C-alpha positions as CSV (number, residue, x, y, z in Angstrom):
1,M,-154.0,25.3,-13.1
2,P,-155.9,27.5,-15.5
3,G,-159.2,28.9,-14.2
4,A,-158.4,27.9,-10.6
5,P,-158.9,30.5,-8.0
6,D,-156.0,32.4,-6.5
7,P,-154.7,30.5,-3.5
8,V,-155.2,32.0,-0.2
9,V,-153.1,31.7,2.9
10,P,-155.6,30.1,5.3
11,G,-155.4,29.7,9.0
12,P,-156.3,31.4,12.2
13,P,-155.0,35.0,12.6
14,G,-151.4,35.2,13.9
15,T,-150.4,31.6,12.9
16,T,-147.4,31.0,10.7
17,A,-147.4,27.2,10.5
18,A,-148.8,25.7,7.3
19,P,-152.3,24.3,7.9
20,V,-151.4,20.9,6.3
21,S,-148.4,18.6,6.9
22,L,-147.5,15.0,6.1
23,T,-146.4,12.0,8.1
24,P,-143.3,10.2,6.9
25,A,-145.6,7.3,5.8
26,A,-147.8,9.7,3.8
27,A,-144.7,11.2,2.1
28,E,-143.5,7.7,1.2
29,L,-146.8,6.7,-0.3
30,I,-146.9,10.0,-2.3
31,R,-143.5,9.3,-3.7
32,S,-144.7,5.8,-4.8
33,L,-147.9,7.2,-6.3
34,R,-146.0,10.0,-8.1
35,G,-143.9,7.3,-9.8
36,Q,-147.0,5.5,-11.0
37,H,-149.3,8.4,-11.9
38,G,-147.2,11.6,-12.4
39,P,-147.9,14.9,-10.5
40,L,-150.5,14.6,-7.8
41,M,-153.0,16.7,-5.9
42,F,-155.3,16.3,-2.8
43,H,-158.8,17.4,-2.3
44,Q,-160.2,17.0,1.2
45,S,-163.5,15.1,0.8
46,G,-166.5,16.8,2.5
47,G,-168.3,13.6,3.3
48,C,-169.0,11.9,0.0
49,C,-167.6,8.5,-0.9
50,D,-165.0,8.0,1.8
51,G,-166.3,10.2,4.6
52,S,-164.0,13.0,5.2
53,A,-160.8,11.4,3.8
54,P,-158.2,13.3,1.8
55,M,-158.6,12.1,-1.8
56,C,-155.4,11.9,-4.0
57,F,-155.7,12.4,-7.7
58,P,-153.4,13.0,-10.7
59,A,-152.8,16.8,-10.7
60,G,-155.7,18.6,-12.4
61,E,-158.0,15.5,-12.5
62,F,-160.2,16.9,-9.7
63,R,-161.4,20.3,-11.0
64,T,-161.2,23.0,-8.5
65,G,-163.1,26.3,-8.7
66,A,-164.2,29.4,-6.9
67,S,-165.8,27.2,-4.1
68,D,-162.4,25.7,-3.3
69,V,-159.3,27.0,-1.5
70,R,-155.7,25.8,-1.8
71,L,-154.5,25.2,1.8
72,A,-151.0,24.1,0.9
73,A,-148.4,23.3,-1.8
74,L,-146.7,20.4,0.0
75,E,-143.0,19.9,-0.7
76,V,-142.2,16.2,-0.6
77,E,-138.6,15.0,-0.8
78,G,-138.1,13.0,-4.0
79,V,-141.1,14.6,-5.7
80,P,-140.1,17.3,-8.2
81,E,-143.2,19.5,-7.9
82,P,-145.4,20.5,-4.9
83,V,-148.5,18.5,-4.2
84,E,-151.4,20.9,-3.8
85,F,-153.9,20.3,-1.1
86,W,-157.4,21.7,-1.7
87,M,-160.6,21.9,0.4
88,S,-164.0,23.6,-0.2
89,V,-164.2,27.1,1.2
90,S,-167.3,26.2,3.3
91,Q,-165.5,23.2,4.8
92,W,-162.5,25.3,5.6
93,E,-164.7,27.8,7.4
94,L,-165.5,24.9,9.8
95,W,-161.9,23.6,10.0
96,R,-160.0,26.8,10.0
97,H,-158.9,26.5,13.6
98,T,-157.2,23.2,13.0
99,T,-153.9,22.0,11.6
100,L,-154.2,19.0,9.4
101,T,-151.8,16.1,9.1
102,V,-152.1,13.6,6.2
103,D,-151.3,10.1,7.4
104,V,-151.7,6.6,6.0
105,V,-153.5,3.7,7.6
106,P,-154.1,0.0,6.5
107,G,-157.3,-0.8,4.7
108,R,-159.1,0.2,1.6
109,G,-161.2,3.3,1.4
110,S,-164.4,3.3,-0.7
111,G,-163.6,6.4,-2.7
112,F,-161.7,7.2,-5.9
113,S,-158.4,8.1,-4.3
114,L,-155.2,6.7,-6.1
115,E,-154.0,4.7,-3.1
116,A,-157.0,2.4,-2.9
117,P,-155.4,-0.5,-4.8
118,E,-152.4,-0.3,-2.5
119,G,-154.4,-1.7,0.5
120,V,-154.0,1.5,2.5
121,R,-155.8,4.8,2.6
122,F,-155.0,8.4,3.4
123,L,-156.4,9.8,6.6
124,I,-156.6,13.3,8.1
125,R,-155.6,13.9,11.7
126,S,-156.5,17.3,13.1
127,D,-155.4,19.3,16.0
128,L,-156.5,22.7,17.2
129,A,-154.1,25.3,15.8
130,A,-151.9,27.0,18.4
């Protein structure tokens, strides 16, 4: 994405695991949304609209900048390009000691995320990084 900051490799010192992963249900929903909307991206909401839910957008629709960090380029089987996962730098400073898992739960969120019409919403589950 032109003008986007260089991605960094976030995470606690000494960790090698990616800070973001997907459940099988999230991967399935991403494949469906990719078929409807084209390439996708996530930005972890910092509290606006749908609390702290990961928001899914067509790639490039949410403008990232110097105040954001790319945590992952998620490889999803059946999706030809990686799905980037972004978060604000200030929020990552608070969450940097966690690993994040994108999951799906029933119910509609109140934000602008692409899955809202599907009757489900993305949800972040977090664990302390090992």
